[in-house]
Chimera marker file (.cmm) of the C-alpha trace (Angstrom):
<marker_set name="trace">
<marker id="1" x="-64.360" y="42.394" z="75.082" r="1" g="1" b="0" radius="0.5"/>
<marker id="2" x="-62.409" y="43.574" z="78.134" r="1" g="1" b="0" radius="0.5"/>
<marker id="3" x="-62.007" y="39.968" z="79.289" r="1" g="1" b="0" radius="0.5"/>
<marker id="4" x="-60.365" y="39.065" z="75.980" r="1" g="1" b="0" radius="0.5"/>
<marker id="5" x="-58.031" y="42.047" z="76.098" r="1" g="1" b="0" radius="0.5"/>
<marker id="6" x="-57.118" y="41.259" z="79.716" r="1" g="1" b="0" radius="0.5"/>
<marker id="7" x="-56.465" y="37.639" z="78.769" r="1" g="1" b="0" radius="0.5"/>
<marker id="8" x="-54.148" y="38.747" z="75.959" r="1" g="1" b="0" radius="0.5"/>
<marker id="9" x="-52.122" y="40.924" z="78.377" r="1" g="1" b="0" radius="0.5"/>
<marker id="10" x="-51.870" y="38.031" z="80.843" r="1" g="1" b="0" radius="0.5"/>
<marker id="11" x="-50.704" y="35.738" z="78.057" r="1" g="1" b="0" radius="0.5"/>
<marker id="12" x="-48.044" y="38.254" z="77.026" r="1" g="1" b="0" radius="0.5"/>
<marker id="13" x="-46.901" y="38.404" z="80.646" r="1" g="1" b="0" radius="0.5"/>
<marker id="14" x="-46.649" y="34.613" z="80.756" r="1" g="1" b="0" radius="0.5"/>
<marker id="15" x="-44.421" y="34.694" z="77.689" r="1" g="1" b="0" radius="0.5"/>
<marker id="16" x="-42.053" y="37.172" z="79.305" r="1" g="1" b="0" radius="0.5"/>
<marker id="17" x="-41.941" y="35.122" z="82.486" r="1" g="1" b="0" radius="0.5"/>
<marker id="18" x="-41.142" y="31.967" z="80.526" r="1" g="1" b="0" radius="0.5"/>
<marker id="19" x="-38.360" y="33.785" z="78.679" r="1" g="1" b="0" radius="0.5"/>
<marker id="20" x="-36.963" y="34.940" z="82.029" r="1" g="1" b="0" radius="0.5"/>
<marker id="21" x="-36.955" y="31.353" z="83.320" r="1" g="1" b="0" radius="0.5"/>
<marker id="22" x="-35.170" y="30.106" z="80.216" r="1" g="1" b="0" radius="0.5"/>
<marker id="23" x="-32.581" y="32.871" z="80.374" r="1" g="1" b="0" radius="0.5"/>
<marker id="24" x="-32.017" y="32.316" z="84.080" r="1" g="1" b="0" radius="0.5"/>
<marker id="25" x="-31.022" y="28.726" z="83.350" r="1" g="1" b="0" radius="0.5"/>
<marker id="26" x="-28.422" y="30.012" z="80.900" r="1" g="1" b="0" radius="0.5"/>
<marker id="27" x="-25.831" y="31.748" z="83.076" r="1" g="1" b="0" radius="0.5"/>
<marker id="28" x="-24.482" y="33.864" z="80.232" r="1" g="1" b="0" radius="0.5"/>
<marker id="29" x="-27.837" y="35.650" z="79.784" r="1" g="1" b="0" radius="0.5"/>
<marker id="30" x="-28.581" y="36.450" z="83.408" r="1" g="1" b="0" radius="0.5"/>
<marker id="31" x="-28.188" y="40.187" z="82.782" r="1" g="1" b="0" radius="0.5"/>
<marker id="32" x="-31.504" y="40.387" z="80.901" r="1" g="1" b="0" radius="0.5"/>
<marker id="33" x="-33.586" y="38.215" z="83.229" r="1" g="1" b="0" radius="0.5"/>
<marker id="34" x="-34.814" y="41.167" z="85.304" r="1" g="1" b="0" radius="0.5"/>
<marker id="35" x="-35.850" y="43.033" z="82.177" r="1" g="1" b="0" radius="0.5"/>
<marker id="36" x="-38.210" y="40.204" z="81.227" r="1" g="1" b="0" radius="0.5"/>
<marker id="37" x="-39.501" y="39.855" z="84.787" r="1" g="1" b="0" radius="0.5"/>
<marker id="38" x="-40.241" y="43.585" z="84.804" r="1" g="1" b="0" radius="0.5"/>
<marker id="39" x="-42.060" y="43.241" z="81.488" r="1" g="1" b="0" radius="0.5"/>
<marker id="40" x="-44.081" y="40.307" z="82.820" r="1" g="1" b="0" radius="0.5"/>
<marker id="41" x="-45.145" y="42.231" z="85.929" r="1" g="1" b="0" radius="0.5"/>
<marker id="42" x="-46.267" y="45.218" z="83.867" r="1" g="1" b="0" radius="0.5"/>
<marker id="43" x="-48.280" y="43.019" z="81.514" r="1" g="1" b="0" radius="0.5"/>
<marker id="44" x="-49.905" y="41.057" z="84.353" r="1" g="1" b="0" radius="0.5"/>
<marker id="45" x="-50.811" y="44.332" z="86.064" r="1" g="1" b="0" radius="0.5"/>
<marker id="46" x="-52.272" y="45.829" z="82.898" r="1" g="1" b="0" radius="0.5"/>
<marker id="47" x="-54.303" y="42.663" z="82.293" r="1" g="1" b="0" radius="0.5"/>
<marker id="48" x="-55.638" y="42.708" z="85.843" r="1" g="1" b="0" radius="0.5"/>
<marker id="49" x="-56.555" y="46.383" z="85.692" r="1" g="1" b="0" radius="0.5"/>
<marker id="50" x="-58.305" y="46.013" z="82.348" r="1" g="1" b="0" radius="0.5"/>
<marker id="51" x="-60.237" y="43.032" z="83.712" r="1" g="1" b="0" radius="0.5"/>
<marker id="52" x="-61.316" y="45.166" z="86.679" r="1" g="1" b="0" radius="0.5"/>
<marker id="53" x="-62.648" y="47.831" z="84.318" r="1" g="1" b="0" radius="0.5"/>
<marker id="54" x="-59.805" y="50.329" z="84.202" r="1" g="1" b="0" radius="0.5"/>
<marker id="55" x="-59.073" y="51.967" z="80.883" r="1" g="1" b="0" radius="0.5"/>
<marker id="56" x="-55.324" y="52.361" z="80.732" r="1" g="1" b="0" radius="0.5"/>
<marker id="57" x="-55.437" y="55.283" z="78.332" r="1" g="1" b="0" radius="0.5"/>
<marker id="58" x="-57.542" y="57.253" z="80.805" r="1" g="1" b="0" radius="0.5"/>
<marker id="59" x="-55.269" y="57.137" z="83.823" r="1" g="1" b="0" radius="0.5"/>
<marker id="60" x="-51.716" y="56.810" z="82.565" r="1" g="1" b="0" radius="0.5"/>
<marker id="61" x="-49.943" y="59.750" z="80.933" r="1" g="1" b="0" radius="0.5"/>
<marker id="62" x="-48.968" y="59.024" z="77.329" r="1" g="1" b="0" radius="0.5"/>
<marker id="63" x="-45.274" y="59.417" z="78.163" r="1" g="1" b="0" radius="0.5"/>
<marker id="64" x="-45.502" y="56.796" z="80.918" r="1" g="1" b="0" radius="0.5"/>
<marker id="65" x="-47.473" y="53.968" z="79.327" r="1" g="1" b="0" radius="0.5"/>
<marker id="66" x="-44.655" y="51.485" z="79.944" r="1" g="1" b="0" radius="0.5"/>
<marker id="67" x="-43.854" y="52.410" z="83.530" r="1" g="1" b="0" radius="0.5"/>
<marker id="68" x="-45.087" y="50.067" z="86.246" r="1" g="1" b="0" radius="0.5"/>
<marker id="69" x="-44.382" y="52.822" z="88.784" r="1" g="1" b="0" radius="0.5"/>
<marker id="70" x="-46.765" y="55.143" z="86.955" r="1" g="1" b="0" radius="0.5"/>
<marker id="71" x="-49.376" y="52.408" z="86.768" r="1" g="1" b="0" radius="0.5"/>
<marker id="72" x="-49.151" y="51.801" z="90.512" r="1" g="1" b="0" radius="0.5"/>
<marker id="73" x="-49.321" y="55.532" z="91.289" r="1" g="1" b="0" radius="0.5"/>
<marker id="74" x="-52.391" y="55.884" z="89.085" r="1" g="1" b="0" radius="0.5"/>
<marker id="75" x="-54.370" y="53.216" z="90.945" r="1" g="1" b="0" radius="0.5"/>
<marker id="76" x="-53.685" y="54.517" z="94.471" r="1" g="1" b="0" radius="0.5"/>
<link id1="1" id2="2" r="1" g="1" b="0" radius="0.2"/>
<link id1="2" id2="3" r="1" g="1" b="0" radius="0.2"/>
<link id1="3" id2="4" r="1" g="1" b="0" radius="0.2"/>
<link id1="4" id2="5" r="1" g="1" b="0" radius="0.2"/>
<link id1="5" id2="6" r="1" g="1" b="0" radius="0.2"/>
<link id1="6" id2="7" r="1" g="1" b="0" radius="0.2"/>
<link id1="7" id2="8" r="1" g="1" b="0" radius="0.2"/>
<link id1="8" id2="9" r="1" g="1" b="0" radius="0.2"/>
<link id1="9" id2="10" r="1" g="1" b="0" radius="0.2"/>
<link id1="10" id2="11" r="1" g="1" b="0" radius="0.2"/>
<link id1="11" id2="12" r="1" g="1" b="0" radius="0.2"/>
<link id1="12" id2="13" r="1" g="1" b="0" radius="0.2"/>
<link id1="13" id2="14" r="1" g="1" b="0" radius="0.2"/>
<link id1="14" id2="15" r="1" g="1" b="0" radius="0.2"/>
<link id1="15" id2="16" r="1" g="1" b="0" radius="0.2"/>
<link id1="16" id2="17" r="1" g="1" b="0" radius="0.2"/>
<link id1="17" id2="18" r="1" g="1" b="0" radius="0.2"/>
<link id1="18" id2="19" r="1" g="1" b="0" radius="0.2"/>
<link id1="19" id2="20" r="1" g="1" b="0" radius="0.2"/>
<link id1="20" id2="21" r="1" g="1" b="0" radius="0.2"/>
<link id1="21" id2="22" r="1" g="1" b="0" radius="0.2"/>
<link id1="22" id2="23" r="1" g="1" b="0" radius="0.2"/>
<link id1="23" id2="24" r="1" g="1" b="0" radius="0.2"/>
<link id1="24" id2="25" r="1" g="1" b="0" radius="0.2"/>
<link id1="25" id2="26" r="1" g="1" b="0" radius="0.2"/>
<link id1="26" id2="27" r="1" g="1" b="0" radius="0.2"/>
<link id1="27" id2="28" r="1" g="1" b="0" radius="0.2"/>
<link id1="28" id2="29" r="1" g="1" b="0" radius="0.2"/>
<link id1="29" id2="30" r="1" g="1" b="0" radius="0.2"/>
<link id1="30" id2="31" r="1" g="1" b="0" radius="0.2"/>
<link id1="31" id2="32" r="1" g="1" b="0" radius="0.2"/>
<link id1="32" id2="33" r="1" g="1" b="0" radius="0.2"/>
<link id1="33" id2="34" r="1" g="1" b="0" radius="0.2"/>
<link id1="34" id2="35" r="1" g="1" b="0" radius="0.2"/>
<link id1="35" id2="36" r="1" g="1" b="0" radius="0.2"/>
<link id1="36" id2="37" r="1" g="1" b="0" radius="0.2"/>
<link id1="37" id2="38" r="1" g="1" b="0" radius="0.2"/>
<link id1="38" id2="39" r="1" g="1" b="0" radius="0.2"/>
<link id1="39" id2="40" r="1" g="1" b="0" radius="0.2"/>
<link id1="40" id2="41" r="1" g="1" b="0" radius="0.2"/>
<link id1="41" id2="42" r="1" g="1" b="0" radius="0.2"/>
<link id1="42" id2="43" r="1" g="1" b="0" radius="0.2"/>
<link id1="43" id2="44" r="1" g="1" b="0" radius="0.2"/>
<link id1="44" id2="45" r="1" g="1" b="0" radius="0.2"/>
<link id1="45" id2="46" r="1" g="1" b="0" radius="0.2"/>
<link id1="46" id2="47" r="1" g="1" b="0" radius="0.2"/>
<link id1="47" id2="48" r="1" g="1" b="0" radius="0.2"/>
<link id1="48" id2="49" r="1" g="1" b="0" radius="0.2"/>
<link id1="49" id2="50" r="1" g="1" b="0" radius="0.2"/>
<link id1="50" id2="51" r="1" g="1" b="0" radius="0.2"/>
<link id1="51" id2="52" r="1" g="1" b="0" radius="0.2"/>
<link id1="52" id2="53" r="1" g="1" b="0" radius="0.2"/>
<link id1="53" id2="54" r="1" g="1" b="0" radius="0.2"/>
<link id1="54" id2="55" r="1" g="1" b="0" radius="0.2"/>
<link id1="55" id2="56" r="1" g="1" b="0" radius="0.2"/>
<link id1="56" id2="57" r="1" g="1" b="0" radius="0.2"/>
<link id1="57" id2="58" r="1" g="1" b="0" radius="0.2"/>
<link id1="58" id2="59" r="1" g="1" b="0" radius="0.2"/>
<link id1="59" id2="60" r="1" g="1" b="0" radius="0.2"/>
<link id1="60" id2="61" r="1" g="1" b="0" radius="0.2"/>
<link id1="61" id2="62" r="1" g="1" b="0" radius="0.2"/>
<link id1="62" id2="63" r="1" g="1" b="0" radius="0.2"/>
<link id1="63" id2="64" r="1" g="1" b="0" radius="0.2"/>
<link id1="64" id2="65" r="1" g="1" b="0" radius="0.2"/>
<link id1="65" id2="66" r="1" g="1" b="0" radius="0.2"/>
<link id1="66" id2="67" r="1" g="1" b="0" radius="0.2"/>
<link id1="67" id2="68" r="1" g="1" b="0" radius="0.2"/>
<link id1="68" id2="69" r="1" g="1" b="0" radius="0.2"/>
<link id1="69" id2="70" r="1" g="1" b="0" radius="0.2"/>
<link id1="70" id2="71" r="1" g="1" b="0" radius="0.2"/>
<link id1="71" id2="72" r="1" g="1" b="0" radius="0.2"/>
<link id1="72" id2="73" r="1" g="1" b="0" radius="0.2"/>
<link id1="73" id2="74" r="1" g="1" b="0" radius="0.2"/>
<link id1="74" id2="75" r="1" g="1" b="0" radius="0.2"/>
<link id1="75" id2="76" r="1" g="1" b="0" radius="0.2"/>
</marker_set>
């Protein structure tokens, strides 16, 4: 079960990274490239942590579920 959920997060991260690559090639959309890279990093990190047995709901405050900084602080 956790492997499937982790795989889904990794796949979502891949999608964001691909979008960032496409947008980077289009000079007029370069302002949103970092947003998608940030999203990809968060999704890869969540997938990795779930795969390693972490339960995101148990160590991230509800108000910070989309903050990579909060995720990193929680695993230190």
